[in-house]
N, C-alpha and C positions, 0 to 999 in steps of 0.2 A: 503493500500500500504506500509506504514511504517513497518508493521509487516512482510510482505513478504520479504522486503529488509533485515530486521534484521534476518530472518530465512535463507535466502539465504547466507548471509555473515557468519552466525554461521555454516552452512553445509560446506561452502567452507573452513573455518578454521579447521573444523574437517577432511574433506577429505584431505586438504593440509597437515595436521600433520600426518595422517595415511600414505599417499603416501611418504612423506619425511622420515618418520621412516623406512618404507619398503626399500626405496632406500639406507638409511644408512646402514641397516642390509645387504642388497645385496652387497653394496660397501665393507663392512668390510669382508664379505664371500668370494667374488670373487677377491678382490684386483686389479680390473681393471676398468678404467673409460669408460663408454660407449661413442660411438661417437655420438655427439650431433650437429645438425645443428645450426647455429647462429640464423636463423629466429626463430626456435622454442624456443630458450633460450631467445631472445629478447621479442617474444610475451609473453611468461610466466612471464617474469620480469615486462613487462608493466601491465599485469593484476593484478599481485600481488602488484605493486605499487599503482594502482587505489584502491584496497581494502585496502591497508594501509592509503591512503589519506582519505578515507571514515571513517576509524576506528579512526584515530588520528585527531579529530577536535579540534582545540585549544580553542575555545570559546563556545563550544556546552553547551546547558542547560542540566542538569541531568535528568529532567522529560520528555525530548523530546522523547527519546526511552525507551520502556519497555523491561526488559530482556526476552529472549526466554524462558529460564528455570525458574523455581520457586527457588529463592535463599533460601536454607537452611543452617544450620551451618555445615552440612556434605558436602554439595556441594561446599561451599566456602572454607572449609578446603582442599578438594580435588583439587580444582582450584588452590589454592595457592601452594600446593605441586607440582602439575604438572608444574606450571610455574617455580618453583625453579629447578626442575629436568631438564627441557629443558634448563635453563640458565647454570646449571652445565655441562651439555652435551656440550654446546657451549665452556665453559671454558676449558674443557678437550680436545676437538677437537683443540682448539687453542694452548694448551700447547704441544700437541704431536709434531708439527713440530719444536718448539723451543728446546725442550728437545732432539729430534732426531738430530737436527743440532748441538746442543752443544756437543753430543756425536760422531760427525763426520759423520753423515748420510747425504745422499743427498736429497734435497727437491724434492718432486714428485707432479704431477698434482693431484693424488688421494687424497692427503692430503688437497690440496686447495679445491677440489670439496667437500670433506667431510665437511670442515669448512663452505663453502657456503650452503651446505645443512643443517648443523646444525643451521646457522642463519635463514634459511627459516623455519625450524622446530620451532624454538623459535617464530618467528613473527606469524607463522600459529597458534601455541598454544594460543598466546596472542589474536589473532583475535577471535578464538572460545570462549575463556573466556570472552573477551570483550563483545561480542554480546550475549553470553549465559547467563551470570550473571550480566553484567554491573559493570564497575569499582568502582562505588560508594559503592557497596556492599563488594568489595574486599580490597580497599585500604584506608588509612587515607586521610584527605583533603590535607595534605602537599604533600604526594606522588602523589595524583591526579593532583595537580597543576603542579608538576614537569613533570609527564606523559603527560600532555596536551600540554605543551610547554617547552621542556627541554632546549632550547637554551636561552630563556628568563630568566629562573630560574637560569642557570649557570652564566649568565651575572650579575644577581641580587645578587647572592651569592658573586661573585668576587667583585662587587661594595661595598657591605656591609662590606666584610673583609678588603678591601682597605681603606674604610672610618674609620673603627675601628682602623687600624694600624696608620693612619694619625693623628687621635684625640689622640691617645695613652693614 
């Protein structure tokens, strides 16, 4: 059963990434936002949130789930590059409205939709990489600890730097 869940979440991440990339290309090509019903949007958001909750388990054991794909040096390198490219795309999509606004342009709904689609793409790529190769094979233990519970790690770093400053 665990293997089926992992395969389903891996396929979900791959399909979500492909659909989102196709949507971004279509949005860039047509420059118009499709009419979307709120029910469809909220339903899709709820499904994606459930998948992300299953993916980001704060205290999961590393040996509990096995990777869907066999991790090789090449597949790990490709997964890291894909994650980097998705994160770079989100950064670029975030900077477009900022630069356009600074140059005197008007904010549009299409730019907001493209930013949201870029964030969905990044999270879908991460879901596919997470279930396909497992994060233990991709990231260092420090990065893994941060990814599993970012709020706790940010708080810990803030506490340590404040303590270091106070002890001087």
